[in-house]
All heavy atoms as a GROMACS GRO file, in nm:
protein
  591
    1MET      N    1   1.781  -1.576  -0.424
    1MET     CA    2   1.639  -1.607  -0.420
    1MET      C    3   1.622  -1.754  -0.457
    1MET      O    4   1.679  -1.802  -0.554
    1MET     CB    5   1.564  -1.517  -0.518
    1MET     CG    6   1.416  -1.532  -0.508
    1MET     SD    7   1.323  -1.431  -0.626
    1MET     CE    8   1.356  -1.268  -0.570
    2THR      N    9   1.542  -1.823  -0.381
    2THR     CA   10   1.521  -1.965  -0.408
    2THR      C   11   1.415  -1.985  -0.515
    2THR      O   12   1.342  -1.893  -0.550
    2THR     CB   13   1.478  -2.037  -0.279
    2THR    OG1   14   1.352  -1.986  -0.239
    2THR    CG2   15   1.580  -2.019  -0.169
    3ILE      N   16   1.408  -2.106  -0.564
    3ILE     CA   17   1.312  -2.137  -0.668
    3ILE      C   18   1.169  -2.119  -0.617
    3ILE      O   19   1.083  -2.066  -0.684
    3ILE     CB   20   1.333  -2.281  -0.721
    3ILE    CG1   21   1.468  -2.287  -0.792
    3ILE    CG2   22   1.221  -2.322  -0.815
    3ILE    CD1   23   1.509  -2.426  -0.833
    4GLY      N   24   1.144  -2.159  -0.493
    4GLY     CA   25   1.010  -2.144  -0.435
    4GLY      C   26   0.970  -1.998  -0.423
    4GLY      O   27   0.855  -1.963  -0.446
    5ALA      N   28   1.065  -1.911  -0.387
    5ALA     CA   29   1.034  -1.769  -0.374
    5ALA      C   30   1.003  -1.709  -0.511
    5ALA      O   31   0.915  -1.625  -0.524
    5ALA     CB   32   1.149  -1.695  -0.308
    6GLN      N   33   1.076  -1.752  -0.613
    6GLN     CA   34   1.049  -1.703  -0.747
    6GLN      C   35   0.911  -1.747  -0.793
    6GLN      O   36   0.838  -1.670  -0.853
    6GLN     CB   37   1.154  -1.755  -0.846
    6GLN     CG   38   1.289  -1.693  -0.829
    6GLN     CD   39   1.391  -1.757  -0.921
    6GLN    OE1   40   1.368  -1.865  -0.975
    6GLN    NE2   41   1.504  -1.691  -0.938
    7HIS      N   42   0.875  -1.871  -0.762
    7HIS     CA   43   0.746  -1.922  -0.804
    7HIS      C   44   0.632  -1.847  -0.735
    7HIS      O   45   0.534  -1.811  -0.799
    7HIS     CB   46   0.736  -2.072  -0.774
    7HIS     CG   47   0.604  -2.131  -0.812
    7HIS    ND1   48   0.560  -2.136  -0.942
    7HIS    CD2   49   0.505  -2.185  -0.737
    7HIS    CE1   50   0.441  -2.192  -0.946
    7HIS    NE2   51   0.406  -2.222  -0.822
    8SER      N   52   0.644  -1.820  -0.605
    8SER     CA   53   0.537  -1.750  -0.534
    8SER      C   54   0.526  -1.605  -0.582
    8SER      O   55   0.416  -1.553  -0.594
    8SER     CB   56   0.559  -1.755  -0.383
    8SER     OG   57   0.676  -1.687  -0.349
    9ALA      N   58   0.638  -1.541  -0.610
    9ALA     CA   59   0.633  -1.403  -0.661
    9ALA      C   60   0.570  -1.401  -0.799
    9ALA      O   61   0.492  -1.312  -0.832
    9ALA     CB   62   0.773  -1.342  -0.665
   10TYR      N   63   0.603  -1.499  -0.881
   10TYR     CA   64   0.544  -1.508  -1.015
   10TYR      C   65   0.394  -1.530  -1.004
   10TYR      O   66   0.316  -1.468  -1.075
   10TYR     CB   67   0.610  -1.622  -1.092
   10TYR     CG   68   0.550  -1.645  -1.228
   10TYR    CD1   69   0.571  -1.554  -1.330
   10TYR    CD2   70   0.473  -1.757  -1.254
   10TYR    CE1   71   0.517  -1.574  -1.456
   10TYR    CE2   72   0.418  -1.779  -1.378
   10TYR     CZ   73   0.441  -1.687  -1.479
   10TYR     OH   74   0.386  -1.707  -1.602
   11SER      N   75   0.351  -1.614  -0.913
   11SER     CA   76   0.208  -1.640  -0.895
   11SER      C   77   0.136  -1.515  -0.848
   11SER      O   78   0.025  -1.486  -0.893
   11SER     CB   79   0.187  -1.753  -0.794
   11SER     OG   80   0.246  -1.871  -0.839
   12LEU      N   81   0.198  -1.439  -0.758
   12LEU     CA   82   0.138  -1.316  -0.709
   12LEU      C   83   0.124  -1.214  -0.822
   12LEU      O   84   0.021  -1.149  -0.835
   12LEU     CB   85   0.220  -1.258  -0.595
   12LEU     CG   86   0.166  -1.130  -0.531
   12LEU    CD1   87   0.029  -1.154  -0.472
   12LEU    CD2   88   0.261  -1.080  -0.425
   13ASP      N   89   0.226  -1.203  -0.906
   13ASP     CA   90   0.219  -1.112  -1.020
   13ASP      C   91   0.107  -1.152  -1.114
   13ASP      O   92   0.032  -1.067  -1.162
   13ASP     CB   93   0.351  -1.109  -1.097
   13ASP     CG   94   0.462  -1.040  -1.019
   13ASP    OD1   95   0.429  -0.966  -0.925
   13ASP    OD2   96   0.579  -1.061  -1.055
   14ARG      N   97   0.093  -1.280  -1.140
   14ARG     CA   98  -0.014  -1.327  -1.228
   14ARG      C   99  -0.150  -1.299  -1.167
   14ARG      O  100  -0.244  -1.261  -1.236
   14ARG     CB  101   0.000  -1.476  -1.256
   14ARG     CG  102   0.114  -1.507  -1.349
   14ARG     CD  103   0.120  -1.650  -1.386
   14ARG     NE  104   0.001  -1.683  -1.463
   14ARG     CZ  105  -0.033  -1.807  -1.499
   14ARG    NH1  106   0.044  -1.906  -1.464
   14ARG    NH2  107  -0.141  -1.830  -1.567
   15LEU      N  108  -0.162  -1.317  -1.035
   15LEU     CA  109  -0.288  -1.290  -0.967
   15LEU      C  110  -0.324  -1.143  -0.977
   15LEU      O  111  -0.438  -1.108  -1.006
   15LEU     CB  112  -0.280  -1.333  -0.820
   15LEU     CG  113  -0.403  -1.304  -0.734
   15LEU    CD1  114  -0.520  -1.389  -0.782
   15LEU    CD2  115  -0.374  -1.331  -0.589
   16LEU      N  116  -0.226  -1.055  -0.955
   16LEU     CA  117  -0.254  -0.912  -0.961
   16LEU      C  118  -0.290  -0.867  -1.102
   16LEU      O  119  -0.375  -0.780  -1.120
   16LEU     CB  120  -0.132  -0.832  -0.911
   16LEU     CG  121  -0.107  -0.839  -0.761
   16LEU    CD1  122   0.022  -0.767  -0.727
   16LEU    CD2  123  -0.222  -0.784  -0.682
   17ILE      N  124  -0.227  -0.927  -1.201
   17ILE     CA  125  -0.259  -0.890  -1.339
   17ILE      C  126  -0.397  -0.942  -1.377
   17ILE      O  127  -0.474  -0.874  -1.444
   17ILE     CB  128  -0.151  -0.943  -1.435
   17ILE    CG1  129  -0.022  -0.865  -1.413
   17ILE    CG2  130  -0.195  -0.934  -1.580
   17ILE    CD1  131   0.098  -0.923  -1.483
   18ARG      N  132  -0.433  -1.060  -1.330
   18ARG     CA  133  -0.562  -1.118  -1.366
   18ARG      C  134  -0.677  -1.059  -1.286
   18ARG      O  135  -0.791  -1.068  -1.326
   18ARG     CB  136  -0.559  -1.269  -1.346
   18ARG     CG  137  -0.463  -1.338  -1.443
   18ARG     CD  138  -0.455  -1.483  -1.421
   18ARG     NE  139  -0.581  -1.545  -1.455
   18ARG     CZ  140  -0.610  -1.672  -1.436
   18ARG    NH1  141  -0.520  -1.751  -1.384
   18ARG    NH2  142  -0.727  -1.720  -1.469
   19TRP      N  143  -0.649  -1.002  -1.169
   19TRP     CA  144  -0.754  -0.947  -1.083
   19TRP      C  145  -0.776  -0.802  -1.123
   19TRP      O  146  -0.691  -0.717  -1.101
   19TRP     CB  147  -0.711  -0.956  -0.937
   19TRP     CG  148  -0.819  -0.917  -0.842
   19TRP    CD1  149  -0.834  -0.797  -0.783
   19TRP    CD2  150  -0.928  -0.997  -0.797
   19TRP    NE1  151  -0.944  -0.797  -0.703
   19TRP    CE2  152  -1.004  -0.918  -0.710
   19TRP    CE3  153  -0.968  -1.127  -0.823
   19TRP    CZ2  154  -1.118  -0.967  -0.647
   19TRP    CZ3  155  -1.081  -1.174  -0.760
   19TRP    CH2  156  -1.155  -1.094  -0.674
   20PRO      N  157  -0.890  -0.768  -1.183
   20PRO     CA  158  -0.914  -0.631  -1.229
   20PRO      C  159  -0.916  -0.531  -1.113
   20PRO      O  160  -0.967  -0.561  -1.005
   20PRO     CB  161  -1.050  -0.638  -1.296
   20PRO     CG  162  -1.072  -0.782  -1.325
   20PRO     CD  163  -0.997  -0.858  -1.220
   21LEU      N  164  -0.862  -0.414  -1.138
   21LEU     CA  165  -0.852  -0.311  -1.036
   21LEU      C  166  -0.988  -0.267  -0.987
   21LEU      O  167  -1.009  -0.243  -0.869
   21LEU     CB  168  -0.774  -0.192  -1.089
   21LEU     CG  169  -0.760  -0.074  -0.993
   21LEU    CD1  170  -0.672  -0.115  -0.876
   21LEU    CD2  171  -0.703   0.045  -1.062
   22HIS      N  172  -1.086  -0.257  -1.077
   22HIS     CA  173  -1.217  -0.208  -1.035
   22HIS      C  174  -1.283  -0.302  -0.935
   22HIS      O  175  -1.354  -0.258  -0.846
   22HIS     CB  176  -1.307  -0.183  -1.156
   22HIS     CG  177  -1.345  -0.305  -1.232
   22HIS    ND1  178  -1.261  -0.362  -1.325
   22HIS    CD2  179  -1.456  -0.381  -1.226
   22HIS    CE1  180  -1.321  -0.468  -1.376
   22HIS    NE2  181  -1.438  -0.483  -1.317
   23LYS      N  182  -1.257  -0.431  -0.944
   23LYS     CA  183  -1.313  -0.525  -0.846
   23LYS      C  184  -1.247  -0.505  -0.711
   23LYS      O  185  -1.313  -0.511  -0.608
   23LYS     CB  186  -1.295  -0.669  -0.893
   23LYS     CG  187  -1.387  -0.708  -1.005
   23LYS     CD  188  -1.373  -0.855  -1.035
   23LYS     CE  189  -1.465  -0.892  -1.150
   23LYS     NZ  190  -1.454  -1.034  -1.184
   24MET      N  191  -1.116  -0.482  -0.711
   24MET     CA  192  -1.045  -0.463  -0.586
   24MET      C  193  -1.092  -0.337  -0.515
   24MET      O  194  -1.114  -0.338  -0.394
   24MET     CB  195  -0.894  -0.457  -0.612
   24MET     CG  196  -0.811  -0.456  -0.488
   24MET     SD  197  -0.632  -0.480  -0.509
   24MET     CE  198  -0.595  -0.424  -0.671
   25THR      N  199  -1.110  -0.228  -0.588
   25THR     CA  200  -1.153  -0.104  -0.524
   25THR      C  201  -1.298  -0.114  -0.479
   25THR      O  202  -1.335  -0.057  -0.376
   25THR     CB  203  -1.134   0.016  -0.618
   25THR    OG1  204  -1.200  -0.009  -0.741
   25THR    CG2  205  -0.989   0.045  -0.642
   26LYS      N  206  -1.382  -0.187  -0.553
   26LYS     CA  207  -1.521  -0.205  -0.510
   26LYS      C  208  -1.529  -0.287  -0.383
   26LYS      O  209  -1.605  -0.253  -0.291
   26LYS     CB  210  -1.603  -0.272  -0.620
   26LYS     CG  211  -1.640  -0.180  -0.732
   26LYS     CD  212  -1.724  -0.252  -0.835
   26LYS     CE  213  -1.752  -0.162  -0.953
   26LYS     NZ  214  -1.831  -0.230  -1.055
   27ILE      N  215  -1.452  -0.394  -0.376
   27ILE     CA  216  -1.452  -0.477  -0.255
   27ILE      C  217  -1.399  -0.396  -0.137
   27ILE      O  218  -1.455  -0.402  -0.027
   27ILE     CB  219  -1.369  -0.604  -0.278
   27ILE    CG1  220  -1.442  -0.696  -0.376
   27ILE    CG2  221  -1.340  -0.676  -0.148
   27ILE    CD1  222  -1.360  -0.814  -0.422
   28LEU      N  223  -1.292  -0.322  -0.158
   28LEU     CA  224  -1.237  -0.238  -0.052
   28LEU      C  225  -1.338  -0.134  -0.006
   28LEU      O  226  -1.356  -0.111   0.113
   28LEU     CB  227  -1.108  -0.172  -0.100
   28LEU     CG  228  -1.030  -0.090   0.000
   28LEU    CD1  229  -0.986  -0.177   0.117
   28LEU    CD2  230  -0.911  -0.024  -0.065
   29SER      N  231  -1.409  -0.074  -0.100
   29SER     CA  232  -1.510   0.027  -0.066
   29SER      C  233  -1.623  -0.034   0.016
   29SER      O  234  -1.666   0.023   0.117
   29SER     CB  235  -1.567   0.089  -0.192
   29SER     OG  236  -1.468   0.153  -0.266
   30LEU      N  237  -1.671  -0.151  -0.025
   30LEU     CA  238  -1.779  -0.217   0.049
   30LEU      C  239  -1.734  -0.258   0.189
   30LEU      O  240  -1.810  -0.245   0.286
   30LEU     CB  241  -1.830  -0.338  -0.028
   30LEU     CG  242  -1.906  -0.307  -0.156
   30LEU    CD1  243  -1.939  -0.436  -0.231
   30LEU    CD2  244  -2.033  -0.230  -0.125
   31LEU      N  245  -1.612  -0.304   0.201
   31LEU     CA  246  -1.558  -0.341   0.332
   31LEU      C  247  -1.550  -0.220   0.424
   31LEU      O  248  -1.590  -0.226   0.541
   31LEU     CB  249  -1.420  -0.404   0.316
   31LEU     CG  250  -1.350  -0.449   0.442
   31LEU    CD1  251  -1.423  -0.567   0.503
   31LEU    CD2  252  -1.206  -0.486   0.412
   32ILE      N  253  -1.503  -0.108   0.373
   32ILE     CA  254  -1.491   0.014   0.453
   32ILE      C  255  -1.628   0.068   0.492
   32ILE      O  256  -1.649   0.109   0.607
   32ILE     CB  257  -1.408   0.120   0.378
   32ILE    CG1  258  -1.266   0.071   0.354
   32ILE    CG2  259  -1.409   0.252   0.450
   32ILE    CD1  260  -1.185   0.048   0.479
   33ILE      N  261  -1.722   0.066   0.400
   33ILE     CA  262  -1.858   0.112   0.433
   33ILE      C  263  -1.919   0.024   0.540
   33ILE      O  264  -1.984   0.073   0.633
   33ILE     CB  265  -1.946   0.117   0.306
   33ILE    CG1  266  -1.900   0.231   0.216
   33ILE    CG2  267  -2.093   0.133   0.341
   33ILE    CD1  268  -1.963   0.232   0.079
   34GLY      N  269  -1.895  -0.106   0.531
   34GLY     CA  270  -1.942  -0.198   0.636
   34GLY      C  271  -1.881  -0.166   0.771
   34GLY      O  272  -1.950  -0.166   0.873
   35MET      N  273  -1.750  -0.138   0.772
   35MET     CA  274  -1.685  -0.100   0.898
   35MET      C  275  -1.744   0.027   0.955
   35MET      O  276  -1.763   0.039   1.077
   35MET     CB  277  -1.535  -0.081   0.876
   35MET     CG  278  -1.457  -0.209   0.862
   35MET     SD  279  -1.281  -0.180   0.832
   35MET     CE  280  -1.235  -0.086   0.977
   36MET      N  281  -1.776   0.123   0.868
   36MET     CA  282  -1.833   0.249   0.916
   36MET      C  283  -1.971   0.225   0.976
   36MET      O  284  -2.005   0.283   1.080
   36MET     CB  285  -1.840   0.349   0.802
   36MET     CG  286  -1.704   0.401   0.759
   36MET     SD  287  -1.708   0.506   0.615
   36MET     CE  288  -1.796   0.647   0.680
   37LEU      N  289  -2.052   0.141   0.911
   37LEU     CA  290  -2.186   0.112   0.964
   37LEU      C  291  -2.178   0.040   1.098
   37LEU      O  292  -2.252   0.073   1.191
   37LEU     CB  293  -2.265   0.029   0.863
   37LEU     CG  294  -2.309   0.103   0.737
   37LEU    CD1  295  -2.372   0.006   0.639
   37LEU    CD2  296  -2.405   0.214   0.772
   38VAL      N  297  -2.089  -0.057   1.108
   38VAL     CA  298  -2.071  -0.127   1.235
   38VAL      C  299  -2.025  -0.030   1.343
   38VAL      O  300  -2.074  -0.035   1.457
   38VAL     CB  301  -1.971  -0.244   1.219
   38VAL    CG1  302  -1.927  -0.299   1.353
   38VAL    CG2  303  -2.033  -0.354   1.134
   39HIS      N  304  -1.936   0.061   1.308
   39HIS     CA  305  -1.885   0.156   1.406
   39HIS      C  306  -1.995   0.252   1.453
   39HIS      O  307  -1.995   0.293   1.569
   39HIS     CB  308  -1.768   0.235   1.349
   39HIS     CG  309  -1.702   0.325   1.449
   39HIS    ND1  310  -1.620   0.276   1.546
   39HIS    CD2  311  -1.708   0.459   1.468
   39HIS    CE1  312  -1.578   0.377   1.622
   39HIS    NE2  313  -1.629   0.488   1.575
   40LEU      N  314  -2.087   0.287   1.364
   40LEU     CA  315  -2.198   0.373   1.406
   40LEU      C  316  -2.292   0.301   1.502
   40LEU      O  317  -2.348   0.362   1.591
   40LEU     CB  318  -2.276   0.423   1.283
   40LEU     CG  319  -2.209   0.535   1.205
   40LEU    CD1  320  -2.288   0.564   1.078
   40LEU    CD2  321  -2.198   0.660   1.289
   41ILE      N  322  -2.309   0.171   1.482
   41ILE     CA  323  -2.397   0.094   1.571
   41ILE      C  324  -2.328   0.071   1.705
   41ILE      O  325  -2.387   0.094   1.811
   41ILE     CB  326  -2.435  -0.040   1.505
   41ILE    CG1  327  -2.518  -0.012   1.380
   41ILE    CG2  328  -2.510  -0.129   1.602
   41ILE    CD1  329  -2.539  -0.133   1.291
   42ARG      N  330  -2.206   0.023   1.698
   42ARG     CA  331  -2.129  -0.002   1.820
   42ARG      C  332  -1.983   0.030   1.792
   42ARG      O  333  -1.922  -0.032   1.706
   42ARG     CB  334  -2.141  -0.149   1.861
   42ARG     CG  335  -2.066  -0.178   1.988
   42ARG     CD  336  -2.091  -0.317   2.035
   42ARG     NE  337  -2.014  -0.337   2.158
   42ARG     CZ  338  -1.992  -0.452   2.210
   42ARG    NH1  339  -2.040  -0.560   2.155
   42ARG    NH2  340  -1.922  -0.462   2.320
   43PRO      N  341  -1.926   0.129   1.860
   43PRO     CA  342  -1.787   0.169   1.834
   43PRO      C  343  -1.690   0.051   1.842
   43PRO      O  344  -1.706  -0.038   1.926
   43PRO     CB  345  -1.758   0.271   1.943
   43PRO     CG  346  -1.892   0.327   1.978
   43PRO     CD  347  -1.988   0.212   1.963
   44LEU      N  348  -1.594   0.052   1.754
   44LEU     CA  349  -1.499  -0.059   1.743
   44LEU      C  350  -1.403  -0.066   1.862
   44LEU      O  351  -1.351  -0.171   1.893
   44LEU     CB  352  -1.420  -0.048   1.613
   44LEU     CG  353  -1.503  -0.054   1.486
   44LEU    CD1  354  -1.417  -0.025   1.364
   44LEU    CD2  355  -1.571  -0.188   1.472
   45GLY      N  356  -1.379   0.046   1.928
   45GLY     CA  357  -1.294   0.048   2.046
   45GLY      C  358  -1.145   0.049   2.016
   45GLY      O  359  -1.063   0.034   2.106
   46LEU      N  360  -1.108   0.065   1.890
   46LEU     CA  361  -0.967   0.073   1.855
   46LEU      C  362  -0.914   0.211   1.895
   46LEU      O  363  -0.991   0.305   1.912
   46LEU     CB  364  -0.951   0.053   1.704
   46LEU     CG  365  -0.997  -0.082   1.651
   46LEU    CD1  366  -0.997  -0.081   1.499
   46LEU    CD2  367  -0.909  -0.192   1.704
   47PRO      N  368  -0.782   0.224   1.912
   47PRO     CA  369  -0.727   0.355   1.945
   47PRO      C  370  -0.768   0.460   1.842
   47PRO      O  371  -0.749   0.442   1.722
   47PRO     CB  372  -0.576   0.332   1.943
   47PRO     CG  373  -0.560   0.186   1.968
   47PRO     CD  374  -0.679   0.121   1.906
   48GLY      N  375  -0.827   0.566   1.888
   48GLY     CA  376  -0.875   0.671   1.800
   48GLY      C  377  -1.017   0.651   1.750
   48GLY      O  378  -1.072   0.737   1.683
   49LEU      N  379  -1.076   0.536   1.780
   49LEU     CA  380  -1.213   0.506   1.737
   49LEU      C  381  -1.298   0.464   1.856
   49LEU      O  382  -1.363   0.360   1.856
   49LEU     CB  383  -1.211   0.393   1.631
   49LEU     CG  384  -1.138   0.422   1.502
   49LEU    CD1  385  -1.130   0.297   1.417
   49LEU    CD2  386  -1.206   0.533   1.426
   50LYS      N  387  -1.299   0.547   1.958
   50LYS     CA  388  -1.371   0.514   2.080
   50LYS      C  389  -1.516   0.563   2.079
   50LYS      O  390  -1.601   0.507   2.146
   50LYS     CB  391  -1.300   0.574   2.202
   50LYS     CG  392  -1.158   0.527   2.219
   50LYS     CD  393  -1.151   0.392   2.280
   50LYS     CE  394  -1.006   0.357   2.308
   50LYS     NZ  395  -0.987   0.220   2.342
   51LYS      N  396  -1.544   0.670   2.002
   51LYS     CA  397  -1.679   0.728   1.999
   51LYS      C  398  -1.744   0.702   1.864
   51LYS      O  399  -1.677   0.684   1.763
   51LYS     CB  400  -1.672   0.878   2.023
   51LYS     CG  401  -1.616   0.917   2.158
   51LYS     CD  402  -1.617   1.066   2.174
   51LYS     CE  403  -1.476   1.116   2.146
   51LYS     NZ  404  -1.464   1.259   2.157
   52ARG      N  405  -1.876   0.702   1.862
   52ARG     CA  406  -1.949   0.684   1.736
   52ARG      C  407  -1.918   0.796   1.637
   52ARG      O  408  -1.918   0.774   1.517
   52ARG     CB  409  -2.099   0.679   1.763
   52ARG     CG  410  -2.143   0.551   1.826
   52ARG     CD  411  -2.295   0.544   1.831
   52ARG     NE  412  -2.334   0.414   1.880
   52ARG     CZ  413  -2.390   0.394   1.998
   52ARG    NH1  414  -2.414   0.494   2.077
   52ARG    NH2  415  -2.421   0.271   2.035
   53ALA      N  416  -1.892   0.915   1.689
   53ALA     CA  417  -1.866   1.029   1.602
   53ALA      C  418  -1.731   1.019   1.530
   53ALA      O  419  -1.704   1.099   1.442
   53ALA     CB  420  -1.871   1.158   1.684
   54ASP      N  421  -1.650   0.920   1.564
   54ASP     CA  422  -1.520   0.904   1.500
   54ASP      C  423  -1.526   0.824   1.370
   54ASP      O  424  -1.423   0.790   1.314
   54ASP     CB  425  -1.423   0.833   1.596
   54ASP     CG  426  -1.385   0.920   1.714
   54ASP    OD1  427  -1.392   1.043   1.701
   54ASP    OD2  428  -1.347   0.864   1.819
   55PHE      N  429  -1.645   0.797   1.319
   55PHE     CA  430  -1.655   0.716   1.196
   55PHE      C  431  -1.593   0.787   1.076
   55PHE      O  432  -1.552   0.721   0.981
   55PHE     CB  433  -1.800   0.677   1.167
   55PHE     CG  434  -1.882   0.787   1.108
   55PHE    CD1  435  -1.903   0.792   0.971
   55PHE    CD2  436  -1.940   0.884   1.187
   55PHE    CE1  437  -1.978   0.893   0.915
   55PHE    CE2  438  -2.017   0.984   1.132
   55PHE     CZ  439  -2.036   0.988   0.995
   56TRP      N  440  -1.580   0.918   1.082
   56TRP     CA  441  -1.519   0.992   0.970
   56TRP      C  442  -1.371   0.955   0.954
   56TRP      O  443  -1.317   0.965   0.845
   56TRP     CB  444  -1.535   1.142   0.989
   56TRP     CG  445  -1.460   1.196   1.109
   56TRP    CD1  446  -1.507   1.208   1.236
   56TRP    CD2  447  -1.324   1.240   1.111
   56TRP    NE1  448  -1.409   1.257   1.318
   56TRP    CE2  449  -1.296   1.280   1.245
   56TRP    CE3  450  -1.225   1.252   1.015
   56TRP    CZ2  451  -1.172   1.328   1.283
   56TRP    CZ3  452  -1.101   1.301   1.054
   56TRP    CH2  453  -1.076   1.339   1.186
   57LYS      N  454  -1.307   0.911   1.062
   57LYS     CA  455  -1.167   0.870   1.053
   57LYS      C  456  -1.154   0.745   0.966
   57LYS      O  457  -1.055   0.729   0.894
   57LYS     CB  458  -1.110   0.844   1.192
   57LYS     CG  459  -1.101   0.970   1.277
   57LYS     CD  460  -1.052   0.938   1.415
   57LYS     CE  461  -1.053   1.061   1.504
   57LYS     NZ  462  -1.009   1.030   1.640
   58ILE      N  463  -1.253   0.658   0.973
   58ILE     CA  464  -1.252   0.538   0.887
   58ILE      C  465  -1.265   0.581   0.741
   58ILE      O  466  -1.199   0.526   0.654
   58ILE     CB  467  -1.365   0.442   0.928
   58ILE    CG1  468  -1.345   0.394   1.072
   58ILE    CG2  469  -1.371   0.322   0.833
   58ILE    CD1  470  -1.460   0.313   1.127
   59ALA      N  471  -1.351   0.680   0.716
   59ALA     CA  472  -1.368   0.730   0.578
   59ALA      C  473  -1.239   0.791   0.526
   59ALA      O  474  -1.203   0.772   0.409
   59ALA     CB  475  -1.482   0.831   0.574
   60LEU      N  476  -1.167   0.861   0.611
   60LEU     CA  477  -1.040   0.921   0.571
   60LEU      C  478  -0.936   0.813   0.539
   60LEU      O  479  -0.864   0.823   0.439
   60LEU     CB  480  -0.989   1.014   0.681
   60LEU     CG  481  -0.873   1.104   0.648
   60LEU    CD1  482  -0.912   1.201   0.537
   60LEU    CD2  483  -0.830   1.182   0.771
   61ALA      N  484  -0.932   0.709   0.620
   61ALA     CA  485  -0.841   0.597   0.594
   61ALA      C  486  -0.881   0.526   0.465
   61ALA      O  487  -0.795   0.482   0.388
   61ALA     CB  488  -0.842   0.500   0.711
   62ALA      N  489  -1.011   0.515   0.439
   62ALA     CA  490  -1.058   0.451   0.316
   62ALA      C  491  -1.016   0.531   0.193
   62ALA      O  492  -0.975   0.474   0.092
   62ALA     CB  493  -1.210   0.436   0.320
   63LEU      N  494  -1.028   0.660   0.201
   63LEU     CA  495  -0.987   0.745   0.090
   63LEU      C  496  -0.839   0.726   0.059
   63LEU      O  497  -0.799   0.714  -0.057
   63LEU     CB  498  -1.017   0.892   0.122
   63LEU     CG  499  -0.984   0.994   0.015
   63LEU    CD1  500  -1.070   0.970  -0.108
   63LEU    CD2  501  -1.004   1.133   0.066
   64ALA      N  502  -0.758   0.718   0.163
   64ALA     CA  503  -0.615   0.696   0.145
   64ALA      C  504  -0.587   0.558   0.085
   64ALA      O  505  -0.506   0.544  -0.007
   64ALA     CB  506  -0.542   0.713   0.278
   65ALA      N  507  -0.656   0.455   0.135
   65ALA     CA  508  -0.633   0.319   0.085
   65ALA      C  509  -0.674   0.305  -0.061
   65ALA      O  510  -0.602   0.244  -0.142
   65ALA     CB  511  -0.711   0.219   0.171
   66ILE      N  512  -0.787   0.361  -0.099
   66ILE     CA  513  -0.833   0.353  -0.237
   66ILE      C  514  -0.740   0.434  -0.328
   66ILE      O  515  -0.709   0.392  -0.440
   66ILE     CB  516  -0.980   0.398  -0.248
   66ILE    CG1  517  -1.069   0.295  -0.179
   66ILE    CG2  518  -1.022   0.415  -0.392
   66ILE    CD1  519  -1.213   0.336  -0.166
   67SER      N  520  -0.693   0.546  -0.279
   67SER     CA  521  -0.597   0.626  -0.358
   67SER      C  522  -0.469   0.547  -0.382
   67SER      O  523  -0.413   0.551  -0.491
   67SER     CB  524  -0.565   0.756  -0.286
   67SER     OG  525  -0.680   0.834  -0.274
   68LEU      N  526  -0.423   0.474  -0.281
   68LEU     CA  527  -0.301   0.394  -0.297
   68LEU      C  528  -0.321   0.280  -0.396
   68LEU      O  529  -0.231   0.248  -0.474
   68LEU     CB  530  -0.255   0.338  -0.163
   68LEU     CG  531  -0.190   0.440  -0.069
   68LEU    CD1  532  -0.160   0.374   0.065
   68LEU    CD2  533  -0.063   0.495  -0.131
   69THR      N  534  -0.439   0.219  -0.397
   69THR     CA  535  -0.463   0.111  -0.494
   69THR      C  536  -0.463   0.166  -0.637
   69THR      O  537  -0.419   0.098  -0.729
   69THR     CB  538  -0.595   0.037  -0.469
   69THR    OG1  539  -0.705   0.128  -0.475
   69THR    CG2  540  -0.594  -0.034  -0.336
   70VAL      N  541  -0.508   0.288  -0.655
   70VAL     CA  542  -0.508   0.348  -0.788
   70VAL      C  543  -0.366   0.387  -0.830
   70VAL      O  544  -0.325   0.365  -0.944
   70VAL     CB  545  -0.603   0.471  -0.793
   70VAL    CG1  546  -0.587   0.546  -0.922
   70VAL    CG2  547  -0.748   0.425  -0.774
   71VAL      N  548  -0.289   0.442  -0.735
   71VAL     CA  549  -0.153   0.486  -0.767
   71VAL      C  550  -0.062   0.365  -0.798
   71VAL      O  551   0.017   0.370  -0.892
   71VAL     CB  552  -0.094   0.567  -0.649
   71VAL    CG1  553   0.056   0.588  -0.666
   71VAL    CG2  554  -0.166   0.700  -0.639
   72PHE      N  555  -0.074   0.258  -0.721
   72PHE     CA  556   0.015   0.144  -0.737
   72PHE      C  557  -0.046   0.030  -0.818
   72PHE      O  558  -0.002  -0.082  -0.809
   72PHE     CB  559   0.057   0.090  -0.599
   72PHE     CG  560   0.144   0.186  -0.525
   72PHE    CD1  561   0.102   0.241  -0.406
   72PHE    CD2  562   0.268   0.222  -0.575
   72PHE    CE1  563   0.182   0.330  -0.337
   72PHE    CE2  564   0.349   0.312  -0.507
   72PHE     CZ  565   0.306   0.366  -0.388
   73ARG      N  566  -0.144   0.058  -0.899
   73ARG     CA  567  -0.208  -0.047  -0.979
   73ARG      C  568  -0.108  -0.103  -1.080
   73ARG      O  569  -0.022  -0.031  -1.132
   73ARG     CB  570  -0.331   0.005  -1.047
   73ARG     CG  571  -0.302   0.105  -1.156
   73ARG     CD  572  -0.429   0.150  -1.223
   73ARG     NE  573  -0.394   0.243  -1.329
   73ARG     CZ  574  -0.450   0.360  -1.344
   73ARG    NH1  575  -0.544   0.399  -1.263
   73ARG    NH2  576  -0.413   0.438  -1.443
   74PRO      N  577  -0.122  -0.232  -1.108
   74PRO     CA  578  -0.033  -0.291  -1.208
   74PRO      C  579  -0.065  -0.238  -1.348
   74PRO      O  580  -0.181  -0.215  -1.380
   74PRO     CB  581  -0.059  -0.441  -1.199
   74PRO     CG  582  -0.183  -0.457  -1.120
   74PRO     CD  583  -0.209  -0.329  -1.047
   75GLY      N  584   0.034  -0.220  -1.427
   75GLY     CA  585   0.014  -0.173  -1.563
   75GLY      C  586   0.013  -0.023  -1.575
   75GLY      O  587  -0.018   0.033  -1.680
   76GLY      N  588   0.045   0.048  -1.468
   76GLY     CA  589   0.062   0.193  -1.472
   76GLY      C  590  -0.066   0.263  -1.483
   76GLY      O  591  -0.092   0.371  -1.507
   0.00000   0.00000   0.00000
């Protein structure tokens, strides 16, 4: 591992420790809710998200993403 790689990993660790988990999950939640609202107005057209009624799939992905942030949070 080079010195630059060690420095960037150290900076990332410091950022994750300094960034509170509740802010990260709130931002993620607001982003997902925004995506759901946009999808209800006009479907995103991504694979599996072609109809307006598919907005629940975004909610399911959000639940999984928020669960992962809680499971892998720094500090156990």
